[in-house]
C-alpha atoms as a printed R data frame, in Angstrom:
    type eleno elety resid chain resno       x      y       z
1   ATOM     1    CA   MET     A     1  10.284 28.065 -43.263
2   ATOM     2    CA   ILE     A     2   6.649 29.171 -43.464
3   ATOM     3    CA   ARG     A     3   5.576 25.559 -42.900
4   ATOM     4    CA   ALA     A     4   7.620 25.370 -39.661
5   ATOM     5    CA   MET     A     5   6.252 28.731 -38.534
6   ATOM     6    CA   ALA     A     6   2.700 27.581 -39.302
7   ATOM     7    CA   ALA     A     7   3.215 24.403 -37.275
8   ATOM     8    CA   TYR     A     8   4.560 26.432 -34.355
9   ATOM     9    CA   VAL     A     9   1.607 28.842 -34.561
10  ATOM    10    CA   ARG     A    10  -0.877 25.970 -34.687
11  ATOM    11    CA   VAL     A    11   0.558 24.258 -31.606
12  ATOM    12    CA   VAL     A    12   1.087 27.377 -29.481
13  ATOM    13    CA   ASP     A    13  -2.263 28.911 -30.412
14  ATOM    14    CA   ALA     A    14  -4.083 25.656 -29.659
15  ATOM    15    CA   VAL     A    15  -2.422 25.289 -26.240
16  ATOM    16    CA   ASN     A    16  -2.993 28.922 -25.264
17  ATOM    17    CA   TYR     A    17  -6.560 28.816 -26.570
18  ATOM    18    CA   ARG     A    18  -7.419 25.856 -24.362
19  ATOM    19    CA   ILE     A    19  -5.646 27.278 -21.318
20  ATOM    20    CA   GLY     A    20  -7.337 30.641 -21.895
21  ATOM    21    CA   ARG     A    21 -10.772 29.043 -22.089
22  ATOM    22    CA   VAL     A    22 -10.135 27.330 -18.749
23  ATOM    23    CA   MET     A    23  -8.782 30.538 -17.203
24  ATOM    24    CA   MET     A    24 -12.015 32.345 -18.091
25  ATOM    25    CA   TRP     A    25 -13.610 30.391 -15.245
26  ATOM    26    CA   GLY     A    26 -11.057 31.911 -12.856
27  ATOM    27    CA   LEU     A    27 -13.342 34.903 -12.569
28  ATOM    28    CA   PHE     A    28 -15.823 32.723 -10.701
29  ATOM    29    CA   VAL     A    29 -13.063 31.481  -8.390
30  ATOM    30    CA   MET     A    30 -12.218 35.086  -7.489
31  ATOM    31    CA   MET     A    31 -15.898 35.896  -7.024
32  ATOM    32    CA   GLY     A    32 -16.291 32.896  -4.702
33  ATOM    33    CA   ILE     A    33 -13.294 33.896  -2.613
34  ATOM    34    CA   LEU     A    34 -14.472 37.508  -2.311
35  ATOM    35    CA   LEU     A    35 -18.037 36.417  -1.567
36  ATOM    36    CA   TRP     A    36 -16.780 34.177   1.228
37  ATOM    37    CA   SER     A    37 -14.668 37.077   2.499
38  ATOM    38    CA   SER     A    38 -17.751 39.303   2.689
39  ATOM    39    CA   ILE     A    39 -19.863 36.605   4.348
40  ATOM    40    CA   SER     A    40 -17.184 35.700   6.894
41  ATOM    41    CA   LYS     A    41 -16.567 39.351   7.816
42  ATOM    42    CA   THR     A    42 -20.284 40.004   8.225
43  ATOM    43    CA   PHE     A    43 -21.500 36.891  10.021
44  ATOM    44    CA   PHE     A    44 -18.438 35.055  11.365
45  ATOM    45    CA   LEU     A    45 -14.840 35.717  12.267
46  ATOM    46    CA   PRO     A    46 -12.997 37.238   9.286
47  ATOM    47    CA   SER     A    47 -10.905 34.738   7.347
48  ATOM    48    CA   LEU     A    48  -7.211 35.535   7.227
49  ATOM    49    CA   TRP     A    49  -6.652 33.895   3.866
50  ATOM    50    CA   THR     A    50  -9.260 35.566   1.639
51  ATOM    51    CA   LEU     A    51  -7.483 38.798   0.664
52  ATOM    52    CA   GLU     A    52  -4.224 37.174  -0.365
53  ATOM    53    CA   MET     A    53  -5.949 34.217  -1.978
54  ATOM    54    CA   ALA     A    54  -8.033 36.636  -4.066
55  ATOM    55    CA   GLN     A    55  -4.817 38.410  -5.086
56  ATOM    56    CA   PHE     A    56  -3.180 35.095  -6.020
57  ATOM    57    CA   ALA     A    57  -6.276 34.089  -8.002
58  ATOM    58    CA   MET     A    58  -6.240 37.455  -9.803
59  ATOM    59    CA   VAL     A    59  -2.553 37.051 -10.702
60  ATOM    60    CA   THR     A    60  -3.259 33.583 -12.067
61  ATOM    61    CA   TYR     A    61  -6.291 34.852 -13.978
62  ATOM    62    CA   TYR     A    62  -4.568 37.664 -15.835
63  ATOM    63    CA   ILE     A    63  -1.041 36.270 -16.209
64  ATOM    64    CA   VAL     A    64  -2.010 32.792 -17.414
65  ATOM    65    CA   GLY     A    65  -4.996 34.168 -19.364
66  ATOM    66    CA   GLY     A    66  -2.851 36.888 -20.976
67  ATOM    67    CA   PRO     A    67  -1.667 34.799 -23.944
68  ATOM    68    CA   TYR     A    68  -5.296 34.069 -24.849
69  ATOM    69    CA   SER     A    69  -6.007 37.797 -24.770
70  ATOM    70    CA   ILE     A    70  -3.049 38.465 -27.071
71  ATOM    71    CA   GLN     A    71  -4.236 35.703 -29.392
72  ATOM    72    CA   LEU     A    72  -7.705 37.223 -29.678
73  ATOM    73    CA   GLY     A    73  -6.290 40.710 -30.199
74  ATOM    74    CA   SER     A    74  -8.252 42.000 -27.222
75  ATOM    75    CA   ASN     A    75  -5.276 43.758 -25.683
76  ATOM    76    CA   VAL     A    76  -5.382 47.536 -25.464
77  ATOM    77    CA   ARG     A    77  -4.007 49.309 -28.514
78  ATOM    78    CA   MET     A    78  -3.558 53.023 -29.165
79  ATOM    79    CA   ASP     A    79  -5.446 53.392 -32.428
80  ATOM    80    CA   LEU     A    80  -4.728 56.970 -33.415
81  ATOM    81    CA   PHE     A    81  -3.167 56.241 -36.816
82  ATOM    82    CA   TYR     A    82  -3.240 52.453 -37.007
83  ATOM    83    CA   HIS     A    83  -6.781 52.018 -38.335
84  ATOM    84    CA   ASN     A    84  -6.003 54.036 -41.493
85  ATOM    85    CA   TRP     A    85  -2.953 51.981 -42.442
86  ATOM    86    CA   SER     A    86  -2.881 49.236 -45.062
87  ATOM    87    CA   PRO     A    87  -2.731 45.604 -43.847
88  ATOM    88    CA   HIS     A    88   0.891 45.409 -45.052
89  ATOM    89    CA   LYS     A    89   1.921 48.485 -43.046
90  ATOM    90    CA   LYS     A    90   0.015 47.190 -40.001
91  ATOM    91    CA   ALA     A    91   1.907 43.893 -40.262
92  ATOM    92    CA   TRP     A    92   5.267 45.715 -40.311
93  ATOM    93    CA   PHE     A    93   4.305 47.846 -37.332
94  ATOM    94    CA   ASP     A    94   2.923 44.838 -35.439
95  ATOM    95    CA   ALA     A    95   6.111 42.856 -36.138
96  ATOM    96    CA   PHE     A    96   8.233 45.680 -34.708
97  ATOM    97    CA   THR     A    97   6.072 46.083 -31.597
98  ATOM    98    CA   VAL     A    98   5.961 42.316 -31.029
99  ATOM    99    CA   ILE     A    99   9.771 42.243 -31.090
100 ATOM   100    CA   MET     A   100   9.721 44.846 -28.303
101 ATOM   101    CA   LEU     A   101   7.153 42.723 -26.427
102 ATOM   102    CA   ILE     A   102   9.319 39.612 -26.812
103 ATOM   103    CA   LEU     A   103  12.327 41.457 -25.370
104 ATOM   104    CA   TYR     A   104  10.219 42.756 -22.469
105 ATOM   105    CA   LEU     A   105   8.739 39.314 -21.772
106 ATOM   106    CA   GLY     A   106  12.218 37.790 -21.889
107 ATOM   107    CA   VAL     A   107  13.341 40.188 -19.153
108 ATOM   108    CA   LEU     A   108  10.181 39.454 -17.134
109 ATOM   109    CA   PHE     A   109  10.678 35.714 -17.555
110 ATOM   110    CA   TYR     A   110  14.304 35.841 -16.424
111 ATOM   111    CA   GLY     A   111  13.424 38.109 -13.500
112 ATOM   112    CA   GLY     A   112  10.552 35.810 -12.580
113 ATOM   113    CA   LEU     A   113  12.931 32.844 -12.566
114 ATOM   114    CA   GLY     A   114  15.252 34.733 -10.223
115 ATOM   115    CA   SER     A   115  12.396 35.713  -7.951
116 ATOM   116    CA   THR     A   116  11.040 32.155  -7.874
117 ATOM   117    CA   ALA     A   117  14.517 30.809  -7.102
118 ATOM   118    CA   TYR     A   118  14.784 33.304  -4.245
119 ATOM   119    CA   SER     A   119  11.412 32.208  -2.875
120 ATOM   120    CA   LEU     A   120  12.738 28.626  -2.898
121 ATOM   121    CA   GLY     A   121  15.712 29.629  -0.756
122 ATOM   122    CA   TYR     A   122  18.366 30.347  -3.403
123 ATOM   123    CA   TRP     A   123  20.370 33.528  -2.829
124 ATOM   124    CA   GLY     A   124  22.744 33.326  -5.767
125 ATOM   125    CA   ASP     A   125  22.563 35.209  -9.034
126 ATOM   126    CA   GLU     A   126  22.249 32.289 -11.495
127 ATOM   127    CA   PRO     A   127  18.616 31.102 -11.376
128 ATOM   128    CA   LEU     A   128  18.925 28.957 -14.506
129 ATOM   129    CA   SER     A   129  21.772 26.925 -13.006
130 ATOM   130    CA   TYR     A   130  19.804 26.644  -9.756
131 ATOM   131    CA   PHE     A   131  16.759 25.154 -11.504
132 ATOM   132    CA   THR     A   132  19.013 22.886 -13.562
133 ATOM   133    CA   GLY     A   133  20.597 21.803 -10.285
134 ATOM   134    CA   LEU     A   134  17.198 21.086  -8.783
135 ATOM   135    CA   ILE     A   135  16.410 18.804 -11.707
136 ATOM   136    CA   THR     A   136  19.761 16.981 -11.566
137 ATOM   137    CA   GLY     A   137  19.858 16.840  -7.770
138 ATOM   138    CA   SER     A   138  22.943 18.986  -7.261
139 ATOM   139    CA   GLU     A   139  20.889 21.801  -5.661
140 ATOM   140    CA   GLU     A   140  18.397 21.705  -2.823
141 ATOM   141    CA   ILE     A   141  15.425 23.794  -1.846
142 ATOM   142    CA   GLY     A   142  16.406 26.118   0.984
143 ATOM   143    CA   ARG     A   143  14.345 28.137   3.434
144 ATOM   144    CA   LEU     A   144  11.049 28.910   1.700
145 ATOM   145    CA   GLU     A   145   9.911 32.521   1.503
146 ATOM   146    CA   ARG     A   146   6.624 33.336   3.206
147 ATOM   147    CA   SER     A   147   4.371 36.367   3.072
148 ATOM   148    CA   SER     A   148   4.696 38.832   5.948
149 ATOM   149    CA   THR     A   149   0.945 38.874   6.628
150 ATOM   150    CA   ALA     A   150  -0.931 37.096   9.434
151 ATOM   151    CA   TRP     A   151  -1.818 34.175   7.142
152 ATOM   152    CA   ARG     A   152   1.848 33.736   6.050
153 ATOM   153    CA   PRO     A   153   1.394 31.643   2.889
154 ATOM   154    CA   TYR     A   154   4.359 30.375   0.932
155 ATOM   155    CA   ILE     A   155   5.161 32.669  -1.983
156 ATOM   156    CA   TRP     A   156   6.781 30.227  -4.409
157 ATOM   157    CA   PRO     A   157   3.506 28.837  -5.879
158 ATOM   158    CA   VAL     A   158   2.285 32.218  -7.124
159 ATOM   159    CA   LYS     A   159   5.751 33.087  -8.407
160 ATOM   160    CA   ALA     A   160   5.917 29.771 -10.276
161 ATOM   161    CA   ILE     A   161   2.508 30.496 -11.802
162 ATOM   162    CA   MET     A   162   3.762 33.917 -12.902
163 ATOM   163    CA   VAL     A   163   6.830 32.360 -14.557
164 ATOM   164    CA   PHE     A   164   4.587 29.825 -16.304
165 ATOM   165    CA   GLY     A   165   2.338 32.666 -17.521
166 ATOM   166    CA   PHE     A   166   5.314 34.703 -18.751
167 ATOM   167    CA   PHE     A   167   6.557 31.627 -20.617
168 ATOM   168    CA   LEU     A   168   3.171 31.102 -22.285
169 ATOM   169    CA   MET     A   169   2.985 34.807 -23.140
170 ATOM   170    CA   LEU     A   170   6.473 34.670 -24.652
171 ATOM   171    CA   LEU     A   171   5.466 31.684 -26.791
172 ATOM   172    CA   GLN     A   172   2.299 33.518 -27.891
173 ATOM   173    CA   ALA     A   173   4.243 36.684 -28.727
174 ATOM   174    CA   ILE     A   174   6.561 34.637 -30.938
175 ATOM   175    CA   SER     A   175   3.465 33.118 -32.564
176 ATOM   176    CA   GLU     A   176   2.113 36.611 -33.242
177 ATOM   177    CA   PHE     A   177   5.478 37.605 -34.713
178 ATOM   178    CA   PHE     A   178   5.333 34.631 -37.086
179 ATOM   179    CA   LYS     A   179   1.793 35.641 -38.115
180 ATOM   180    CA   ASP     A   180   3.032 39.174 -38.832
181 ATOM   181    CA   ILE     A   181   5.951 37.867 -40.905
182 ATOM   182    CA   ALA     A   182   3.509 35.754 -42.924
183 ATOM   183    CA   ARG     A   183   1.246 38.794 -43.448
184 ATOM   184    CA   ILE     A   184   4.221 40.841 -44.622
185 ATOM   185    CA   ASN     A   185   4.870 38.094 -47.203
186 ATOM   186    CA   GLY     A   186   1.220 38.128 -48.288
187 ATOM   187    CA   GLN     A   187   0.261 34.894 -46.550
188 ATOM   188    CA   GLU     A   188  -2.013 34.113 -43.635
189 ATOM   189    CA   ILE     A   189  -1.242 31.532 -40.973
190 ATOM   190    CA   GLY     A   190  -3.381 30.757 -37.976
191 ATOM   191    CA   VAL     A   191  -5.220 28.061 -36.104
192 ATOM   192    CA   ALA     A   192  -8.684 26.722 -36.860
193 ATOM   193    CA   ARG     A   193 -10.760 26.546 -33.670
194 ATOM   194    CA   ALA     A   194 -13.343 23.918 -32.908
């Protein structure tokens, strides 16, 4: 069982590590968009797309980069009592909190699927069957949701990115749970980085 968990941790950590390293450059994308927004508002006609595009870039940056943050342990933690605990007690506490995170991410993932299905023109209440139907050809994309702003971009791409990020975060949370289980059993599993 530990061998299977270690293989899962290796694969998920490696994927999220590489994606996270790429997403670090997203900060420069946001800076470029906001710089162009400032330049266009000062010297030219203001661009309609810059505010929403910066928001979409920010969502991509923190949602898809979130699993990397979890992997590095750079997420915010209330450390009132935690730092005084033994590694074994920390592992038990971390395992419990990761279970809560997994449940929360599962709800977010399912809700994100429903929201993405809605943005693709599906008004039912079974998003999983809708996406299965899209793959098999029994469902079609309906009227696509658009933003209510002057630029009016389609909403489904950013919602799909959010669902992808929630999925990666769910995989990483399960990886962290496996690491905590190994620590509880006195073992250490992780990924070696190049």
